[in-house]
C-alpha positions in Angstrom: 78.0 162.5 229.3 80.0 160.0 227.1 79.2 158.2 223.9 81.8 155.5 223.4 81.8 153.8 220.0 84.5 151.1 220.6 82.8 149.6 223.7 79.3 150.8 222.6 78.0 152.6 225.6 76.4 155.9 226.6 77.1 157.1 230.1 74.5 159.6 231.4 75.8 162.0 234.1 73.3 162.4 236.9 73.7 165.0 239.6 75.4 164.4 243.0 76.1 160.7 242.2 79.9 160.8 241.7 79.2 161.2 238.0 82.2 163.5 237.6 84.5 160.8 239.0 82.8 158.2 236.8 83.2 160.4 233.7 86.9 160.9 234.4 87.4 157.2 234.8 85.4 156.2 231.8 87.1 158.7 229.5 90.3 156.6 229.8 88.6 154.1 227.6 87.6 156.6 224.9 89.1 157.2 221.5 89.3 160.2 219.2 85.8 159.7 217.7 83.9 159.4 220.9 81.7 162.1 222.5 82.9 163.5 225.8 81.2 166.6 227.3 83.3 169.2 229.3 83.9 169.2 233.0 84.8 172.3 235.1 88.4 173.3 234.8 89.5 171.8 238.1 88.0 168.4 237.1 89.5 168.6 233.7 92.9 168.9 235.4 92.1 165.7 237.4 91.1 164.0 234.2 94.3 164.9 232.4 96.4 163.6 235.4 94.3 160.4 235.3 95.1 159.8 231.7 91.6 160.4 230.4 90.6 162.1 227.2 89.2 165.7 227.5 86.1 167.2 226.0 85.6 166.4 222.3 83.0 165.9 219.6 80.1 167.1 221.7 78.7 169.4 219.0 75.7 167.6 217.5 76.1 166.8 213.8 73.8 169.1 211.7 72.5 166.0 209.9 70.5 165.3 213.1 69.0 168.8 213.2 65.3 169.5 213.0 63.8 172.7 211.6 63.9 174.6 214.9 67.5 173.5 215.4 68.5 175.0 212.1 66.7 178.3 212.9 68.5 178.6 216.2 71.9 177.7 214.6 71.5 180.3 211.9 70.4 183.0 214.4 73.2 182.3 216.9 75.9 181.0 214.5 76.5 178.1 217.0 76.1 174.4 216.7 73.9 172.6 219.1 75.8 170.6 221.8 75.2 167.7 224.0 74.9 169.1 227.6 76.9 167.5 230.4 73.7 166.3 232.1 71.9 165.3 228.9 68.6 163.6 229.3 67.6 160.3 227.7 65.0 161.9 225.6 67.5 164.5 224.3 70.2 161.9 223.4 67.7 159.6 221.8 66.6 162.5 219.5 70.2 163.3 218.4 71.8 159.9 217.9 71.0 157.3 215.3 68.4 154.7 216.0 71.1 152.1 215.8 73.2 153.7 218.5 70.2 154.2 220.8 69.0 150.6 220.4 72.3 148.8 220.5 74.6 150.8 222.9 74.6 150.0 226.6 73.0 153.0 228.3 73.7 153.5 232.0 73.8 156.0 234.9 73.9 156.1 238.7 71.2 157.1 241.2 71.5 158.0 244.9 69.4 157.8 248.0 67.4 161.1 247.6 67.6 162.0 251.3 71.4 161.8 251.2 71.6 163.4 247.8 69.7 166.5 249.1 72.3 167.0 251.8 75.1 166.7 249.3 73.4 169.3 247.2 73.0 171.6 250.2 76.7 171.5 251.0 77.7 171.9 247.3 75.3 174.8 246.5 74.2 176.7 249.6 76.1 180.0 250.0 77.9 181.0 253.2 76.5 181.7 255.7 74.3 178.7 254.9 70.5 179.0 255.5 68.8 176.2 257.2 68.6 173.1 255.0 64.8 173.1 255.0 64.6 176.7 253.7 67.4 175.9 251.1 65.5 172.9 249.8 62.2 174.8 249.7 63.8 177.4 247.4 65.8 175.0 245.3 64.7 174.3 241.7 63.4 170.8 241.6 65.8 169.6 238.8 68.7 170.1 241.3 67.1 167.5 243.6 65.9 164.8 241.3 67.6 163.0 238.4 64.4 161.3 237.2 64.1 163.1 233.9 67.7 162.3 233.0 67.2 158.5 232.8 63.5 158.3 232.0 61.3 159.0 229.0 57.6 159.5 229.7 58.2 158.4 233.2 59.7 155.0 232.1 63.3 154.1 232.8 64.9 154.3 229.4 68.4 153.0 230.2 69.8 149.5 230.5 71.3 149.9 233.9 70.8 152.3 236.8 73.6 151.7 239.3 73.5 152.8 242.9 75.8 155.4 244.4 75.7 153.3 247.6 77.1 150.4 245.7 79.3 152.4 243.3 82.4 150.2 243.2 80.5 147.0 242.8 78.1 148.4 240.2 81.0 149.9 238.3 82.5 146.4 238.1 79.2 145.2 236.8 79.4 147.9 234.1 83.0 146.9 233.3 82.0 143.3 232.7 79.0 144.2 230.6 81.1 146.4 228.4 84.2 144.1 228.2 86.5 146.9 229.4 90.1 145.5 229.6 90.9 146.8 233.1 89.4 148.1 236.3 87.5 151.4 236.3 89.6 153.5 238.6 87.5 156.2 240.2 89.4 159.4 241.2 88.1 161.6 244.0 86.3 164.7 242.7 84.0 167.1 244.4 83.9 165.1 247.5 85.4 167.6 249.9 82.5 170.1 250.2 80.2 168.2 252.6 81.0 169.3 256.1 78.4 167.1 257.9 78.8 163.4 257.5 76.0 162.5 259.9 73.2 160.1 258.8 70.5 162.0 256.9 67.9 161.3 259.6 70.0 163.5 261.9 70.3 166.3 259.3 66.9 166.6 257.6 64.1 168.0 259.7 60.5 167.1 259.0 60.1 169.9 256.5 63.2 169.0 254.6 62.2 165.4 254.6 58.8 166.2 253.2 60.3 168.4 250.4 62.6 165.5 249.3 59.7 163.0 249.4 57.5 165.2 247.3 60.1 166.1 244.6 61.7 162.6 244.5 58.6 160.6 244.9 59.1 158.7 241.6 62.6 157.5 242.2 61.7 156.7 245.8 59.0 154.4 244.5 61.0 153.0 241.6 64.0 152.0 243.6 62.5 151.3 247.0 64.2 154.0 249.0 62.8 154.2 252.5 63.4 156.7 255.3 65.6 155.1 258.0 66.5 156.3 261.4 70.0 156.0 262.9 
């Protein structure tokens, strides 16, 4: 995730939505006081080559701690940190009311059927099990991003772009923020998916049902529908 004070935005990293590429691109507009959470080493290398700032300031200021946070910090001798996939409720708790209410908060979502296939090729070990058995065993938070951008089942961000319209929606973000130049998206983590067939040719009825049960809320909220091709 990124909290940018100059352009006043909070970028939430959802899973399997090109959020790594987006974080790399957006970090080019960050300054020394902004919050940037770490990426895996290979992606940090891409970020350096793209001219973006690396991880910084992602330890939460103790002034925002509650009693339990202090107890954990004293016991572990570690500061609490913003996670890379921080949820809206988490960030709202640990930033000031002014930042939460005035900064432009955004993320991206993806067609859940296609997202499940991306997760399969990213996570399933070789030799890969069937996609239906993999999805049945997968923890639900790896399939749905709903809890990242909602609080009490209400969308808490100002803008949820679509992975399917990534370039156009990034340009919308750029204009909203007043960024001085195009947001250039590098390619990261896009080489793992071996099957580029339409999801209707990949997901069997069992896998489809699993996606529709786990992702029912975002399917309803964004109007995703099963399509045959």
